[in-house]
N, C-alpha and C positions, 0 to 999 in steps of 0.2 A: 504494500500500500504506500502511496505517495503522501507527503505531508500536505500538499495543496491539491485541490481539485483543479483539473485543467492543466495549465502550463506551470511547470516548476523549473525555474532558471537558476542554475548553479553559477554563483559569482565568485566564490572563493573555495578552493579545494582543501581537503584534509592533508596534513603533512607538514613537516618542519615544526615551526612554533605554533602553527594553527591546528588546534586539536579537534576541529569539527568541519562540517560543510556548511557554507552559507547559501541559503536558498531563498529566492524571491518568488512569491506567488503572483504571477502576472494576471491570472484569470480571476482568482478569488484569494483575499488575504487571510482567510480563516485557516488557522493551523490545526491539523488533525493528528490524533495519536496514530502512530504507525503499528502499534501492537496493543494487546490487552495488557493490563497491569494495574498497579496501584500508584496513586500520586504520593510520592515520598516526601517531596518538599515543594513549597511555593515561596518564592522570594520576590519582594517588591522593591524596585529601585528607589533610592532616596532622592532622585531628581538632579543630583550634582556629581556624586562620586563616580569615577570611571576606572577605578583600579580594584584589585582583589576580586572578591566574589561579586562586588557591585558592577564589575566590568561586563557581566552578563545581563545587566538591566533586569527587567521583569523576567523571572525564570521559573520554569516548571521542570521538576525532575520526576520521571516515572520509572518505577522498578518493574522488571519482568525477567524471569528466568535467570536471576542472579546478576543481571545487567542494569545499568542506570542510563536512561535516555534523557538527555538535556534538550530543552526547547527554550532558547534564550532570545533576548531583545524584544520581547512581546510588548505590544502597545497596551493590551489588556489581557487579563487572565480569566478563564471561564470555569476553572476547577478549584477544588479545595483539597487540603491535605487528607490522606487516607481514602480518597474517592476511588472507586473501582472504575476502570475504563475498558472499553472495547475498541478494536481497530476502527478508525473513522470518527471517534468521538472528538468533539471540539475541545482543544486545549486553550485557545485564545486567539488573538488577532496579531498578525505580523506587525512589528513596529521597529522603532529605532532608539530604544532605551539602552542605557549603559554606554560602553565604548564602541561606537559604530560611526559609519560615514553615511549610512542611508538605511531605509527600511528593508528588513529581511528577517529570517529566522536562522539562528546559529544552531545546528543540530549536531549533537555530540553523543557518543556512546562510550561508556566506561564499564569495565568488568569489576571495578572496585570503586573506592571513594576518592582516590588521588588522581592527579593529572597523568601520572605514569601509567595508569591502566586504560588510557584512551585507545580505542581501536577504530579502524576505518568504518565510518557510519554509513557509507554508500549502500552496502547490501541490505540495510534495514529500511531504507526509505525510497527505493525504486529509482535511484539515479546512479550515474557513474561518478567516480571521483575525478571528474574533469569538468572544466567550464563548458557550459552549453545549455541548450533548452531541451527539456524532457516533458513529455505529455502523458498524463494518466490515461491508460488504455480504457476504451469504452467497454463496460461489462458485456459479456456475451449474452445474447437473448436465446435461451434454450428453447428447442422445439421437440416435437415428438420424433422427428427424424434423428436428432441427437441421441435420444433414448434408444431408438432402434439400432443405431450404430453401436452404442455401448453394449446392448444385448448380444449383437452378432460377435463383438470382440470377446465378451464374457463366455460365449459358447464356442470360442476358438474357430469361428467361421471366417473371421477376417483378422488380419495382422494389424495391430495398432501402430500409429505413427507417433512421432514426438508431439505433434499438435493434438492428437487424440488424448495423450496423457495429460497435456496441459488443460484441455477443456473438459474431459470426461471423467478423470480420476478425482471426483469431488472430495473424497476423504484423504487424498494425498498419501495413499498407502503403497503406491507403486504398481497397483493392479486396477484394471477396469472390470468391475463385477456387476452382477444383477442388481445389487444394492445401489450402486452408482446409477444404473439405468432408472431404477425406481425414483431416486432423488431428482434426477434430471427431468423425469416425467412430471413430478410434483412442481418443480420450478417452472416448467413450460405451462402447466395448468394455472399457476398463480399469475404468470404474465398474461395469459389469455383472459383471465378474470379481470385483471387491471384494465386491459384494453377495452373490454366490454362495458365497464362501469363508467 
């Protein structure tokens, strides 16, 4: 999942003295959680200090699977400490608080509490660790045809492609099964219902 809906523009990469990736939401400034987890910390900028922890400005730290996900320089914060999050939940609005030169979110991932535990955050937020423009993919609209293909693969009547695994292996267990086909059929029925309403 990407931090912003639509266009995510990387303006500063991870590496050297820069411990995260700077991303601008060109389409929508709403910062979203890229994972489920718990809000570990919420820090509000004092409005003037640009060093130490205040260099992050308005900051939210989310914990998940032993990692800490930092969302920094926010204009406003929409979560509270200990709040449980799902992927896509709103963290806040992109801003320019703390030590910045313009509006963006500084996204950082740590395996511990210190700056020495920073890791490349790119794999967690759907962009590459290089400057450029990245667009959130449009969600696939499932149909009964997708369910039939999944059933044929499950029955070993057809050989799955890499694209099949990406679209049809809904539980991400490395297999396309009859259960995946049933889940796809349910999704297709839900989309049909939404269209008819």
